[in-house]
C-alpha positions in Angstrom: -18.6 26.1 9.5 -19.9 23.4 11.7 -18.1 22.1 14.9 -16.4 18.8 15.0 -19.0 17.4 16.7 -21.3 17.9 13.8 -18.7 16.2 11.3 -18.7 12.9 10.3 -15.8 11.8 8.4 -15.8 8.1 6.9 -14.8 5.7 3.8 -16.6 3.4 1.8 -14.7 0.6 1.2 -15.3 -3.2 -0.1 -14.5 -5.5 -2.9 -15.4 -4.6 -6.4 -18.8 -4.6 -7.6 -20.6 -4.2 -3.9 -22.3 -1.3 -5.1 -19.9 1.4 -3.3 -20.6 4.0 -6.4 -24.6 3.5 -6.4 -24.6 4.2 -2.7 -22.2 7.2 -3.1 -24.7 8.6 -5.6 -28.1 7.8 -3.5 -26.5 9.5 -0.2 -25.5 12.5 -2.3 -29.0 12.7 -3.9 -31.0 11.8 -0.7 -29.2 14.8 1.1 -29.7 17.0 -1.8 -26.0 17.4 -2.7 -27.0 16.5 -6.5 -30.0 16.9 -8.2 -30.3 13.4 -9.7 -28.9 10.1 -9.3 -26.2 8.9 -12.1 -25.3 5.2 -12.5 -21.9 3.3 -13.5 -23.7 2.1 -16.5 -24.5 5.3 -17.8 -21.1 6.6 -16.8 -22.5 9.9 -15.1 -21.8 9.1 -11.6 -20.2 12.1 -9.5 -17.3 9.7 -7.9 -16.2 8.0 -11.2 -15.9 10.6 -13.4 -12.3 10.3 -14.9 -12.3 8.5 -18.4 -10.4 5.4 -17.4 -13.1 4.7 -14.7 -16.2 5.6 -17.2 -14.4 3.0 -19.9 -14.1 0.1 -17.2 -17.2 1.2 -15.4 -15.8 0.7 -12.1 -13.6 2.9 -9.3 -10.0 3.4 -9.8 -9.4 6.5 -7.7 -11.0 7.6 -4.3 -13.2 10.1 -4.9 -14.0 12.8 -2.0 -17.6 13.5 -1.3 -19.3 15.9 0.7 -23.2 16.5 2.0 -25.1 17.2 4.9 -27.8 15.3 7.0 -29.9 16.0 9.8 -27.4 18.9 10.2 -24.2 16.7 10.4 -21.7 17.4 7.6 -20.3 14.3 6.0 -17.0 13.7 4.5 -16.3 10.5 3.0 -14.3 8.6 0.1 -15.7 6.2 -2.4 -12.6 3.9 -2.8 -11.8 1.2 -5.3 -12.3 -2.5 -4.9 -9.7 -3.4 -7.5 -6.8 -4.7 -5.6 -4.4 -3.0 -8.1 -5.6 0.3 -6.7 -5.5 -0.4 -3.1 -3.1 2.6 -2.5 -6.3 4.5 -2.9 -8.1 2.7 -0.2 -5.1 3.6 2.1 -5.6 7.0 1.3 -9.0 7.1 2.0 -8.8 5.0 5.3 -5.9 7.6 6.5 -8.4 10.6 6.2 -11.4 8.9 7.9 -12.8 8.4 11.5 -14.8 5.3 10.6 -14.7 2.6 7.9 -18.1 1.2 6.1 -17.2 -1.9 4.6 -19.8 -2.9 1.6 -20.5 -6.4 1.0 -22.7 -8.2 -2.0 -25.5 -10.1 -0.3 -25.0 -12.7 -3.1 -21.1 -12.9 -3.2 -20.2 -12.4 0.5 -16.9 -11.6 1.7 -14.2 -11.3 -1.0 -10.5 -10.3 -1.1 -11.3 -6.5 -1.4 -13.7 -7.2 2.1 -10.4 -8.5 4.0 -8.4 -5.8 2.5 -10.8 -3.2 3.8 -11.3 -4.7 7.5 -7.5 -5.1 7.6 -6.8 -1.5 6.9 -9.3 -0.2 9.1 -8.1 -2.7 12.1 -4.9 -1.2 11.5 -6.0 2.5 11.4 -7.8 1.4 14.7 -11.0 3.2 13.6 -14.4 1.8 13.9 -15.7 -0.7 11.6 -19.0 -1.0 10.0 -20.4 -3.6 7.7 -23.3 -2.9 5.1 -25.0 -6.1 3.3 -25.8 -4.6 0.2 -27.9 -5.7 -3.0 -30.4 -8.0 -0.7 -33.1 -7.3 -3.8 -31.0 -9.5 -5.9 -31.7 -13.3 -6.8 -29.8 -15.5 -4.4 -29.3 -12.6 -2.0 -29.1 -13.8 1.7 -28.6 -11.3 4.6 -28.4 -14.6 7.0 -25.9 -16.4 4.8 -23.6 -13.2 4.4 -23.8 -12.6 8.1 -22.8 -16.0 9.3 -19.6 -15.7 7.1 -18.7 -12.6 8.7 -19.1 -14.0 12.2 -17.0 -17.0 11.0 -14.6 -14.3 10.2 -14.6 -11.9 13.1 -16.4 -13.6 15.9 -20.4 -14.0 16.5 -20.0 -11.4 19.5 -18.4 -9.0 17.3 -20.5 -8.9 14.1 -24.1 -7.6 15.4 -26.4 -6.4 13.0 -28.3 -2.9 13.7 -30.9 -3.1 10.9 -32.6 -6.5 9.8 -34.1 -6.7 6.5 -37.7 -7.8 6.0 -38.5 -10.1 2.9 -35.8 -11.7 0.7 -34.7 -11.1 -3.0 -37.3 -9.5 -4.9 -39.7 -9.5 -1.6 -36.9 -7.3 0.4 -39.4 -4.5 1.4 -37.6 -2.5 4.4 -35.2 -2.9 7.3 -36.2 -2.7 11.0 -34.0 -1.4 14.1 -32.9 -4.2 16.0 -32.5 -2.3 19.0 -35.5 0.3 19.2 -38.2 -1.6 16.7 -41.4 -2.7 18.7 -43.2 -4.3 16.0 -40.9 -7.0 14.5 -42.6 -9.2 12.1 -43.1 -12.8 13.1 -40.8 -14.3 10.4 -37.6 -12.7 11.9 -38.7 -12.2 15.5 -36.4 -14.9 16.5 -33.1 -14.0 14.8 -33.8 -10.2 15.7 -34.4 -11.0 19.6 -31.1 -13.1 19.8 -29.2 -10.1 18.1 -30.8 -7.6 20.6 -29.8 -9.7 23.6 -26.2 -9.7 22.3 -26.2 -5.8 21.6 -27.6 -5.7 25.2 -24.7 -7.4 26.6 -22.1 -5.4 24.4 -23.8 -2.3 25.2 -23.9 -3.0 29.4 -20.2 -4.1 28.9 -19.2 -0.4 28.3 -20.1 1.0 31.8 -20.0 -0.9 35.4 -23.2 0.9 36.4 -25.0 -0.4 33.2 -23.6 -4.0 33.6 -24.9 -3.9 37.2 -28.5 -2.7 36.6 -28.8 -5.1 33.3 -27.7 -8.1 35.4 -30.3 -7.4 38.1 -32.8 -7.1 35.2 -33.3 -3.3 35.2 -34.4 -2.1 31.8 -32.1 0.4 30.2 -33.4 3.7 28.9 -33.4 4.5 25.0 -30.7 7.2 26.0 -28.6 4.9 27.9 -29.0 2.6 25.1 -27.7 5.1 22.7 -24.9 6.2 24.9 -23.7 2.6 25.4 -23.8 1.8 21.7 -21.4 4.7 20.9 -19.1 3.5 23.5 -19.0 0.2 22.1 -18.7 1.4 18.7 -15.7 3.8 19.6 -13.8 0.9 21.5 -13.9 -1.1 18.4 -15.1 -4.3 20.0 -18.1 -4.7 17.7 -18.9 -4.3 14.1 -22.3 -2.9 13.5 -24.0 -4.2 10.3 -26.9 -2.4 8.2 -28.9 -3.9 5.4 -29.8 -2.4 2.3 -30.5 -2.3 -1.2 -28.8 0.9 -2.6 -30.4 0.3 -6.0 -33.7 0.1 -4.6 -33.4 2.6 -2.0 -34.2 0.4 1.0 -32.3 0.7 4.2 -30.4 3.8 3.1 -32.3 6.4 4.7 -31.8 4.0 8.0 -28.0 4.0 7.0 -27.5 7.6 6.8 -29.7 8.7 10.1 -27.2 6.0 11.7 -24.3 8.0 10.2 -25.4 11.0 11.7 -26.1 9.5 15.0 -23.7 7.1 16.2 -21.0 7.5 13.5 -17.8 9.0 15.6 -17.2 13.0 15.5 -13.4 13.9 15.3 -13.5 14.5 19.2 -13.5 10.4 19.4 -9.7 10.3 18.7 -6.6 12.5 19.8 -4.4 13.8 17.3 -1.2 11.3 17.5 1.9 12.9 16.0 4.7 11.1 14.6 6.7 11.5 18.0 4.0 9.7 19.8 2.4 12.9 21.7 -1.2 13.7 21.6 -3.2 16.7 21.6 -6.9 16.9 22.1 -9.0 17.9 18.9 -9.8 21.7 19.3 -12.6 23.3 17.1 -10.5 26.7 17.1 -6.9 27.8 17.1 -3.7 26.9 15.2 -4.7 24.1 12.7 -2.9 20.7 11.7 -3.9 19.1 8.7 -2.5 15.8 6.7 -2.1 16.4 3.1 -3.1 12.6 2.3 -3.8 12.5 -1.5 -2.9 14.6 -4.9 -4.6 15.1 -8.1 -3.6 16.4 -11.3 -6.3 18.7 -12.4 -6.4 19.3 -16.1 -7.6 22.9 -15.9 -5.7 24.2 -12.3 -3.2 22.0 -11.9 -2.3 20.0 -9.1 -4.8 19.7 -6.1 -3.9 18.7 -2.6 -6.3 17.2 -0.6 -6.1 18.0 3.1 -7.5 16.2 6.3 -8.2 18.8 9.2 -7.1 17.0 12.4 -7.7 19.8 14.6 -8.1 23.7 14.4 -9.3 25.9 11.4 -7.8 26.3 8.2 -8.8 29.5 6.3 -8.6 30.8 2.6 -6.1 33.3 1.5 -3.9 32.5 4.5 -0.1 31.3 5.0 0.7 27.9 6.5 3.7 26.0 7.4 5.1 22.6 5.8 6.2 21.2 8.8 7.5 18.1 6.8 9.7 20.2 4.5 10.3 23.5 6.7 8.7 25.7 4.1 6.0 27.9 3.9 2.8 27.6 1.6 -0.1 30.0 0.8 -3.5 28.6 0.7 -5.9 30.1 -1.9 -9.6 29.0 -2.1 -10.2 26.1 0.0 -12.6 23.5 -1.9 -15.1 21.2 -0.7 -15.3 18.7 -3.3 -18.1 16.2 -5.0 -15.9 14.1 -7.1 -14.5 16.8 -9.7 -17.2 19.5 -8.5 -15.6 22.0 -6.5 -17.3 24.8 -4.0 -15.3 27.1 -2.7 -15.2 28.0 1.2 -13.6 30.4 3.4 -12.7 28.0 6.4 -12.3 24.4 7.2 -12.5 22.9 10.8 -11.7 19.4 12.3 -13.2 16.5 10.2 -13.3 18.4 7.1 -11.5 17.2 3.8 -10.9 20.1 1.6 -8.7 20.6 -1.5 -6.2 23.3 -2.3 -4.7 24.2 -5.8 -1.1 25.0 -6.7 1.2 24.4 -3.8 4.3 24.9 -4.6 6.4 22.1 -2.7 3.9 20.1 -0.7 3.0 16.4 -1.3 1.4 13.4 -0.2 2.1 12.8 3.3 3.1 16.2 4.3 1.7 18.1 7.4 0.7 21.6 7.4 -0.2 23.7 10.3 -1.0 27.3 11.0 1.3 27.9 14.4 1.4 26.3 17.5 2.3 23.0 16.1 5.7 22.2 15.1 5.1 18.7 15.0 4.4 16.1 12.0 1.8 13.8 11.6 2.5 10.2 11.3 3.2 9.2 7.8 1.1 6.9 5.6 1.4 3.5 5.3 1.3 2.5 1.5 1.4 -1.2 0.0 4.6 -1.7 -1.6 4.7 -2.6 -5.3 4.4 -6.3 -6.4 5.2 -6.1 -10.5 8.2 -4.2 -12.0 8.9 -3.8 -15.8 12.4 -2.4 -17.1 11.4 0.9 -18.8 12.8 2.3 -21.9 11.5 5.2 -23.9 9.8 4.1 -27.5 11.4 7.0 -29.0 15.4 7.6 -28.9 16.0 10.9 -27.3 13.0 11.0 -25.1 14.3 9.0 -21.9 14.7 11.9 -19.7 11.3 13.3 -20.8 9.6 10.1 -19.9 11.1 9.8 -16.7 10.4 13.5 -15.4 6.8 12.9 -16.8 6.4 9.4 -14.8 7.6 11.4 -11.5 4.7 13.8 -12.2 2.3 10.8 -12.4 3.9 9.4 -9.5 3.6 12.6 -7.2 -0.2 11.2 -7.0 0.0 7.9 -6.9 2.1 6.6 -4.0 2.1 2.8 -5.2 4.0 3.8 -8.1 7.6 3.8 -8.0 10.2 4.6 -10.6 13.8 3.6 -10.1 17.2 2.5 -11.2 18.2 -1.1 -10.5 22.0 -0.5 -9.4 23.4 -4.0 -10.1 21.4 -4.1 -13.7 21.3 -0.5 -14.4 17.9 -0.6 -15.8 15.4 1.8 -15.2 12.4 0.0 -13.3 8.7 1.2 -13.3 6.9 -0.7 -10.4 3.2 -0.8 -9.3 0.4 -3.1 -8.2 -0.1 -5.1 -11.4 -0.9 -5.1 -15.1 -3.9 -2.8 -15.1 -2.3 -0.3 -12.7 0.6 -0.2 -14.8 -1.3 0.1 -18.4 -3.4 3.0 -17.2 0.1 4.9 -16.0 1.2 4.2 -19.6 -2.0 5.3 -21.3 -1.9 8.5 -18.8 2.1 9.0 -20.0 1.1 9.1 -23.8 -2.2 11.0 -23.5 -1.2 13.6 -21.2 2.6 13.9 -21.4 2.8 12.6 -25.4 5.6 10.0 -24.5 5.1 6.6 -25.3 7.4 3.6 -23.3 8.2 0.3 -24.0 8.1 -2.5 -21.3 10.3 -5.5 -21.0 10.9 -8.2 -18.4 13.4 -6.6 -16.0 16.9 -8.5 -15.6 17.1 -10.8 -12.4 20.0 -8.7 -10.0 22.0 -11.9 -9.6 25.1 -12.0 -7.2 28.4 -14.5 -7.4 30.3 -15.9 -4.4 32.8 -18.7 -3.7 32.3 -22.0 -1.9 35.9 -22.8 -1.6 39.2 -21.2 -1.2 41.7 -20.0 -3.7 44.9 -18.6 -3.8 46.7 -16.5 -6.6 50.0 -14.5 -7.1 50.4 -12.1 -9.7 53.1 -9.9 -11.2 52.4 -6.6 -13.0 55.7 -5.5 -14.6 55.8 -3.0 -17.7 58.8 -1.2 -19.0 58.5 1.0 -22.3 60.4 3.4 -21.8 60.7 6.1 -18.9 59.2 5.1 -15.5 58.0 1.7 -15.5 55.4 -0.1 -13.6 55.8 -3.2 -11.0 54.0 -4.5 -8.4 53.5 -8.4 -7.1 50.4 -9.5 -5.1 49.6 -12.8 -3.4 46.2 -13.1 -2.4 43.7 -15.7 -0.7 40.0 -15.4 -1.1 37.7 -17.5 1.2 33.7 -17.8 1.9 32.7 -15.2 4.6 29.2 -15.3 5.4 29.0 -12.0 7.1 30.0 -10.1 4.0 33.1 -8.7 2.5 36.3 -8.6 4.4 39.7 -7.1 3.4 42.6 -8.5 5.5 46.4 -6.9 5.6 48.5 -9.8 6.7 51.8 -8.4 5.1 54.9 -8.9 7.5 58.3 -7.7 7.0 57.0 -5.0 4.5 56.7 -7.0 1.4 54.4 -4.5 0.3 54.6 -0.9 1.9 51.7 0.3 4.0 50.9 2.9 1.3 50.3 0.3 -1.1 48.0 -1.6 0.8 44.6 0.7 -0.1 45.5 0.5 -3.7 45.5 -3.3 -3.7 42.2 -3.4 -1.6 40.6 -0.9 -4.0 41.7 -3.0 -7.1 39.8 -6.2 -5.3 36.9 -3.8 -4.5 36.6 -2.8 -8.5 36.8 -6.2 -9.5 34.5 -7.5 -7.4 31.6 -5.2 -8.9 31.7 -7.7 -12.1 32.2 -11.4 -11.4 33.7 -13.9 -13.5 30.6 -15.9 -13.8 27.6 -13.5 -15.6 29.2 -10.1 -14.9 27.3 -9.8 -11.5 28.6 -8.5 -8.2 30.7 -10.6 -5.5 29.5 -11.0 -2.0 30.5 -12.8 1.1 34.3 -13.2 0.4 37.3 -12.6 2.9 40.4 -11.3 0.9 43.7 -11.4 2.5 46.8 -10.1 1.1 49.7 -12.1 2.4 52.7 -11.4 0.5 54.0 -9.6 -2.8 57.0 -7.4 -3.8 57.6 -4.1 -4.8 60.3 -1.8 -6.7 61.5 1.4 -5.0 61.1 3.2 -8.3 58.8 1.3 -10.6 56.4 0.7 -8.2 52.9 2.8 -7.7 49.6 2.6 -6.9 48.3 2.0 -10.2 50.6 -0.9 -10.5 49.2 -2.6 -7.4 45.7 -1.9 -8.4 46.4 -3.7 -11.9 48.0 -6.7 -10.0 45.4 -6.9 -7.3 42.6 -7.1 -10.2 44.4 -10.2 -11.8 45.3 -11.9 -8.7 41.5 -11.8 -7.5 40.1 -13.1 -10.8 42.7 -15.9 -11.0 42.2 -16.7 -7.2 38.2 -16.6 -7.9 38.4 -19.2 -10.5 40.0 -21.5 -8.2 37.6 -21.1 -5.1 34.6 -22.7 -7.0 32.3 -19.7 -7.6 28.7 -20.0 -7.5 25.4 -17.7 -8.6 23.3 -16.5 -6.0 19.9 -15.1 -6.8 17.4 -13.1 -5.0 14.8 -14.8 -2.7 11.7 -13.1 -1.8 9.1 -13.3 1.0 5.7 -13.9 -0.5 2.3 -13.5 1.5 -0.3 -14.7 -0.6 -4.1 -14.1 0.5 -6.7 -16.3 -1.1 -9.9 -17.7 -0.2 -10.2 -21.4 0.5 -11.4 -22.7 -2.6 -8.2 -21.5 -4.3 -5.7 -22.9 -1.7 -4.5 -25.8 -3.8 -4.1 -24.2 -7.1 -1.9 -21.7 -5.2 0.2 -23.8 -3.2 0.7 -26.1 -6.1 1.9 -23.1 -8.4 4.4 -22.1 -5.5 5.7 -25.2 -5.5 6.3 -25.2 -9.3 8.1 -22.0 -9.0 10.5 -23.5 -6.7 9.0 -21.8 -3.9 9.0 -23.1 0.0 5.6 -23.0 1.6 6.9 -21.6 5.3 3.2 -21.6 6.7 -0.1 -20.6 6.6 -2.4 -18.0 8.6 -5.6 -16.4 8.4 -6.1 -12.6 8.3 -9.7 -11.2 8.2 -11.3 -14.4 7.0 -8.8 -15.2 3.9 -6.0 -17.7 4.2 -2.5 -16.6 4.2 0.3 -18.3 2.5 3.7 -17.8 3.5 6.4 -18.5 1.5 9.9 -18.0 -0.2 10.1 -17.9 -3.9 13.1 -16.8 -6.2 12.8 -13.4 -7.7 13.2 -15.0 -11.3 10.0 -17.0 -11.0 7.7 -13.8 -10.1 7.8 -11.3 -12.9 4.3 -12.1 -14.0 3.0 -13.3 -10.8 0.4 -10.8 -10.3 -1.4 -11.5 -13.2 -0.8 -15.2 -13.0 -2.4 -14.9 -9.6 -5.4 -12.9 -10.7 -6.1 -15.4 -13.7 -5.6 -18.7 -11.1 -8.3 -17.2 -8.7 -10.5 -15.3 -10.9 -9.2 -12.1 -9.1 -9.9 -13.4 -5.7 -6.3 -13.6 -4.6 -3.8 -10.8 -3.6 -0.2 -10.8 -2.5 2.7 -9.0 -0.9 6.3 -9.6 -1.7 9.5 -8.1 -0.3 13.3 -9.1 -0.7 14.4 -11.7 2.1 17.9 -12.9 0.9 20.2 -14.1 -1.6 20.6 -17.9 -1.9 22.7 -20.3 -4.3 21.1 -20.9 -7.6 20.6 -24.8 -8.3 23.5 -26.2 -10.3 21.4 -27.1 -13.8 19.7 -23.8 -14.0 22.8 -21.7 -13.0 24.4 -23.2 -16.2 21.9 -22.3 -18.2 22.4 -18.5 -17.0 25.9 -18.5 -17.2 25.6 -20.2 -20.8 23.4 -17.6 -22.0 25.1 -14.8 -20.5 28.2 -15.9 -22.6 26.9 -16.2 -25.4 25.3 -12.7 -25.1 28.8 -11.5 -24.5 30.0 -13.3 -27.6 27.6 -11.4 -29.7 28.9 -8.1 -28.6 
C-alpha cells in the first residue's frame, strides 16, 4: 500500500458525449490496468458494464476505477453526463480530491459542464478542465477556451497544455509553462497564457512575488511549487488539450495528474461537528460509505472512501452513524466490475466491501479513536413523481419492499406516501431515471408497477367569517345524548387556532377538549374537495349541556356539524401548492423557457447566472409541473435542468377552482 502522498483521487465529470468513458479506457490501458481498450460503440468498456449502459451507449452510473502511473495510485470515477443521473455525480464528487471536467471541443460548455463545475465548487476541491475531441471537424480549442473564460474569468481559466494543429491536423500538445520550442503559429497565445500563469504562481508566495516583480527568473522547481499552491487554493482552473480517441495529449494529462493533482494530504478531515484532523497514513481509520451497488453474484457492495488511517481486511469496524459494529471481509479495488482483493487500504483509497449487515450510503466507518461522523452527502432532490400501484393485485407490499432495496443504492430515488391524498409516490430525476428503476423492478424482483399522474394535495381555507349553532339530541331508550355548540370561524394566516370563549359554564370545561377534537377531525376533510382545512381560528363561544345526557361523543358530533355549517358561511376557497422552481438554461433557450413558465401560471421572480448558465427563478403551481422534466428536456434538446421545492399554499383562481370542485363532486356521485 502506498502512502497518501502517492495517491491521486479524482472524478471525471462533464456533459453527455464529451468522451469521459473513452478517456477512462485510455487511462487504464496506458497504465496497463487493462490489456486492450474497449469502446462505447462495441459495448465492452470497463466502466459502462451494466446492460442498461450498454443498451443506451452511455454512462448511467459512476464506475470506480484504479490504476498506477508514475508510481502514483489513481482512484477515479467515470460519472454520467445525463442530468437524470446527477446523483451519481454527487457521489463521485464526494469521494474525490479533485474534479476533471471534460468538454467537447465542438459543442463547448453544456448543462452537464455547468453542473460539474458547481458540484466541485461546492465541495471546495480543485477544478481542472479538459478540452477533448480536438481532432474532430469544427473542433476549436480557442473558441471553447473563450467560452470557459466568459463563464469563469480570463485569469481563472488557464491552459497548461496547448494543441498544435487543428481538427484532422491536430498532432500533439505542448506544455505552456516549460516548453521551449513553441511553434510559431501558436507562440503568441502561449506567451500570453504563460505570463498569466507566472502572475498566478507569483501570487502564492510573497518572496516569489517580490522576485518576480523585480524581473528575476523563477526556477522550474519554484514554478512547480507555486503551480501546486495555486491549484490547491482553487483560484485557478488549469486546462488541458487532448483527443482521447486518437491518444493525443493524454500522456501529458496523466503526467500532470501524477505531478500536480492534490494528494489526500492537501485537505484535513472535516467532521460533521466542524472539527478537523490532519490526514494520517497510519493509525485509526475513518472512511465514508459514499455509494452502494447490488452485485448480482455477491450481493450489496458498499464503496468506501478512506479519509485517514488504514482499513484492513478481516477486521471489525464501528459504524459511527448507526452505533453498530460491522466486520469487513475482503477489501476490493474496483475497475468497473473487475474486483482485485487487497489486505489494506489507506488515505485516498476507494475500496468496496460486500455484505455489510446494517451499513448504508452516507454512513461513517471507523476503527477506533474516531467517534465523530463525517458530513452527510447532499444529493439533488427529485423533480418528478408518479402515483404508484402494483400491476397485479396483492403485490403492493412486495413492490414497495423491492423499490426500497433499489433505493438503497440510489439516493435520488424516493418512495413515500402522500399524507393528504394517501397515494404511494415514486419520485426521481425524470422519465429515463424512473423507467430504468421500473425495468430493474421487473427484471430483478419480478414485480411490475403501474404509474399514474399523482393527485394534487390541495388544501381548503376561508376568506370570511361564519357562525353556526348546532344541537345534537338523541333519545332512543336508555341514556340519551345531548350537546349544543355555538362556533365562530374566521381566517387566521398563522394557521389553526382553537379559542375557548365560554363564560358562565354554558359548556363544562371537561367537554371543551371534545369540541376541539370534533373540529379538528372535521378539518381533515373540507367541504369543497375533501382536502384538509387550514388557516382558521375557531372559537366556541356558547352552548348548552344536560347534566345526565351530555357526554364527550355528543359534543364531538355537535362540534363537527357546527363547523361544517360555519364553513359554508365563511366563503371557503381552494388552496394549491406553489413550488419554487430554478431552471438552468443556456441563452438560446431563455425565451422558450420563460414563455412556457408564464403559460403554466408561473411568476418569474428573477434571473441569475451560475457557472455560465442562466438561472430562471420562478414560482409555479404544482399542478402545472407533473411532466415538466420531460417537457424541459424536449424544449431545450436536453440542455436544460431544474430544481424544485415546495414554497407555500396559495388560492386557486376562481374559474379553475370551480372546475376542480365540479370534477370532485362528479367523482363522489359516481361512488
